[in-house]
C-alpha positions in Angstrom: -3.4 -57.5 80.0 -2.6 -53.8 79.8 -5.7 -52.9 81.8 -4.7 -55.4 84.5 -1.2 -53.8 84.6 -2.6 -50.3 84.8 -5.0 -51.4 87.6 -2.1 -53.0 89.5 0.0 -49.8 89.2 -2.9 -47.6 90.3 -3.6 -49.8 93.3 0.1 -49.7 94.3 0.2 -45.9 94.0 -2.9 -45.5 96.1 -1.8 -47.8 98.8 1.5 -45.9 99.1 -0.5 -42.7 99.7 -2.7 -44.4 102.2 0.4 -45.6 104.2 1.7 -42.0 104.2 -1.4 -40.9 106.0 -0.9 -43.0 109.1 -0.8 -41.1 112.4 2.4 -40.6 114.4 2.6 -42.4 117.8 2.2 -40.0 120.8 5.8 -40.5 122.1 7.4 -39.4 118.8 5.2 -36.3 118.4 6.4 -33.1 120.0 4.6 -32.7 123.3 3.7 -36.4 123.3 5.7 -37.2 126.4 4.3 -34.2 128.2 0.8 -35.4 127.5 1.7 -38.8 128.9 3.1 -37.2 131.9 -0.3 -35.6 132.7 -1.8 -39.1 133.1 0.7 -40.2 135.7 -0.1 -40.0 139.4 2.0 -37.8 141.6 3.6 -40.9 143.1 4.5 -42.2 139.6 5.9 -38.8 138.6 7.9 -38.6 141.8 9.4 -42.1 141.2 10.3 -41.2 137.6 11.9 -37.9 138.6 13.8 -39.4 141.5 15.1 -42.1 139.3 16.1 -39.6 136.7 17.9 -37.4 139.3 19.6 -40.4 140.8 21.2 -41.3 137.4 21.9 -37.7 136.3 23.3 -36.5 139.6 24.8 -39.7 141.0 22.8 -39.6 144.2 23.9 -41.8 147.1 21.6 -44.5 148.6 21.0 -42.1 151.5 20.1 -39.2 149.3 17.7 -41.0 147.0 14.8 -41.5 149.4 15.1 -37.9 150.7 15.0 -36.6 147.1 12.0 -38.8 146.3 10.2 -37.5 149.4 10.8 -33.9 148.4 9.8 -34.6 144.8 6.7 -36.4 145.9 5.6 -33.5 148.1 6.2 -31.1 145.2 4.2 -33.3 142.8 1.3 -33.5 145.2 1.3 -29.7 145.8 1.4 -29.0 142.1 -1.4 -31.4 141.5 -3.5 -29.6 144.2 -2.7 -26.2 142.6 -3.7 -27.4 139.1 -6.9 -28.9 140.4 -7.7 -25.7 142.3 -7.2 -23.4 139.2 -8.9 -25.8 136.8 -12.0 -26.0 139.1 -12.0 -22.2 139.2 -12.2 -22.2 135.4 -9.0 -20.1 134.9 -5.4 -20.9 135.3 -4.5 -17.3 135.5 -2.4 -16.9 138.7 -1.1 -20.5 138.5 2.3 -19.3 137.3 3.4 -17.4 140.4 2.1 -20.2 142.7 4.1 -22.8 140.7 7.2 -20.6 140.8 6.9 -20.2 144.6 6.4 -24.0 144.9 9.5 -24.6 142.8 11.6 -22.2 144.9 10.5 -23.8 148.1 11.4 -27.3 147.0 14.7 -26.2 145.4 15.7 -24.9 148.8 14.9 -28.3 150.3 16.9 -30.1 147.5 19.8 -27.7 148.1 20.0 -29.0 151.7 20.1 -32.6 150.6 22.4 -32.4 147.6 26.1 -31.6 147.6 27.3 -28.4 146.0 28.4 -30.1 142.8 25.1 -32.1 142.6 23.0 -28.9 143.1 25.0 -27.1 140.4 24.3 -30.0 138.0 20.7 -30.0 139.1 20.3 -26.3 138.3 22.0 -26.9 134.9 19.6 -29.7 134.1 16.6 -27.4 134.9 18.1 -24.6 132.8 18.6 -27.0 129.9 15.0 -28.3 130.2 13.6 -24.8 130.3 15.6 -23.9 127.2 14.1 -26.9 125.3 10.6 -25.8 126.3 11.2 -22.3 125.1 12.6 -23.6 121.8 9.5 -25.9 121.3 7.2 -23.0 122.0 9.1 -20.8 119.6 8.6 -23.3 116.8 
């Protein structure tokens, strides 16, 4: 009887340790969402970002398709740049190209958005960049 009780306690203790070793789902891991984002097509990324900007900035029905078109063109250009630098075997030099692309599309967005919406957009971008910097620091 005592052996049976000791065996039961040992089995329970070991199963608790085994449960603690399970993996964390990708979405709850830091960087998990970014990894999922890499698997999306430029069209899917553009749809997702346009929807996000519509809710965050309160875009009108007239602005939404214009913003989506801008975001889609940007996503396609970024995809092309990443493919180009990946094929070359080095991503060195990608940063300045991405920055130039971002500035070009920011100018297009500024023409579509109101002054208040553009201010909110720049604040969203600044917040997102700060989160990325904090993640990299950790």
